[in-house]
Each structure stands twice: as C-alpha cells, then as structure tokens.
C-alpha positions in Angstrom: 26.6 -1.1 12.1 24.3 -2.2 9.2 24.4 -5.8 10.3 23.2 -4.6 13.8 20.3 -2.7 12.3 19.4 -5.3 9.9 19.3 -8.0 13.1 17.2 -5.6 15.0 14.7 -4.7 12.2 14.4 -8.5 11.5 13.8 -9.2 15.3 11.2 -6.5 15.3 9.2 -7.9 12.1 9.2 -11.3 13.7 8.4 -10.5 17.1 4.5 -10.4 16.6 4.7 -14.2 15.5 6.3 -15.2 18.6 4.0 -13.4 20.9 2.1 -16.5 22.3 5.4 -18.2 22.6 6.6 -15.3 24.9 3.3 -15.5 26.9 3.9 -19.2 27.4 7.7 -18.8 28.3 6.8 -16.3 30.8 4.0 -18.3 32.4 6.5 -21.3 32.8 9.1 -19.0 34.2 6.5 -17.8 36.8 4.3 -20.8 37.1 4.9 -21.5 40.6 4.4 -18.0 41.8 1.0 -17.7 39.8 -0.3 -21.1 41.0 0.3 -19.7 44.7 -1.0 -16.1 44.1 -3.1 -15.5 41.2 -4.8 -18.9 40.5 -8.5 -19.4 41.1 -8.1 -23.0 42.4 -5.1 -22.0 44.7 -7.0 -22.7 48.1 -8.0 -26.2 46.9 -6.3 -29.0 48.6 -5.7 -31.1 45.2 -4.9 -28.2 42.9 -4.6 -29.8 39.3 -4.7 -26.4 37.6 -1.2 -25.1 38.7 -1.9 -21.7 37.1 -3.2 -23.0 33.8 -6.2 -21.0 34.0 -4.3 -17.8 34.2 -2.4 -19.1 31.1 -5.6 -19.4 29.3 -6.6 -16.0 30.2 -3.3 -14.5 29.3 -3.4 -16.4 25.8 -6.9 -15.2 25.3 -6.0 -11.6 26.2 -3.2 -11.8 24.0 -5.3 -13.1 21.0 -7.8 -10.5 21.5 -5.4 -7.7 21.4 -3.6 -9.2 18.4 -7.1 -9.2 16.6 -7.6 -5.7 17.6 -4.4 -4.5 16.4 -5.1 -6.4 12.9 -8.5 -4.7 12.8 -6.9 -1.4 13.3 -4.1 -2.2 10.7 -6.6 -3.2 8.3 -8.8 -0.2 8.9 -5.7 1.9 8.3 -5.0 0.2 5.1 -8.2 1.0 3.8 -7.8 4.6 4.6 -4.4 4.3 2.8 -5.8 3.0 -0.4 -8.2 5.7 -0.9 -6.7 7.8 -3.7 -7.4 11.5 -4.1 -7.2 12.7 -7.7 -5.0 15.7 -7.7 -6.5 18.4 -10.2 -3.7 20.0 -12.1 -4.6 23.5 -13.3 -4.2 22.9 -17.0 -4.7 25.9 -19.1 -6.5 25.6 -22.5 -4.5 27.2 -25.2 -6.5 28.3 -28.4 -5.1 26.4 -31.3 -2.9 28.5 -33.6 -4.3 28.9 -37.0 -2.1 30.1 -39.8 -3.5 31.8 -42.8 -2.1 30.8 -46.1 -2.5 33.0 -49.1 -4.6 31.1 -51.6 -3.7 31.9 -55.2 -6.2 30.0 -56.9 -9.7 31.2 -56.8 -12.3 28.9 -58.5 -15.1 31.5 -59.0 -13.7 33.0 -62.1 -12.4 31.7 -65.4 -8.6 31.2 -65.6 -7.0 34.5 -67.5 -3.8 33.0 -68.5 -1.7 29.9 -68.6 1.1 29.2 -66.2 4.4 28.5 -67.3 5.6 27.7 -63.7 3.9 24.3 -64.1 6.4 21.5 -64.4 6.6 19.6 -67.7 8.4 16.6 -68.2 11.3 16.7 -70.8 9.9 15.4 -74.2 12.8 12.9 -75.0 11.3 10.6 -72.0 7.9 10.4 -73.7 
C-alpha cells in the first residue's frame, strides 16, 4: 500500500513538468480529426498546416495557464512568509529583595574588641 501511495505522489509531483508533452501527445493522437474540423486552413486545397496551428494555440494556452499558476503560487508563497509576532503575555514580577541584618555600623567608634575574629595559630608564624 505504501508503494502505491509513493508512486501516486511521485506521478502527481512530476505531472506539471510533462504538461506540454501531454498536450503534444493528445494533438498527435487526434491530429487527423483536428486538421479536418478545427484547423483554420482546413478548406484550402493544399493544406500544409495539418492542425499545427491548433497545436500552437494549445501550447500557448498551456504556457499561459502555467505562468498564471506560477504567479499565484508565488503570491501565496509571499503571503506564507509573512510572520506574525505572537505577543506572549509575560508578567513583570518585582525582584525579591532580602534584608540582611547589618551588624557593623560605621557612624560610631567601636566599643569593644571582638574575640570571634579568626586568628591563625602562633606556631605557624
């Protein structure tokens, strides 16, 4: 089943590149009927056109249609590439401040000596 899907999708992707080939093949299969019924020069005695004028019209029509589809695709691609910036509702949170108790005040003279200060052992000196 997967192989069938892969083959089908591959054919669908390659089909636009074989469009003019399909127009030409259809013309060749129906050339006799086209030269007798549709051709502009069908009433002439020595008709050298054999419906090629209709082939040229069909190929031009196909090329115009292809160009129109390409322009539409290009326009859609330009629309796709426009990026909308999504605004996320971020909330501003006030920074957390912590108050530490400050034990050293420098506006007065020290009253006593602190014994809690580290003193290295005297034998290392």
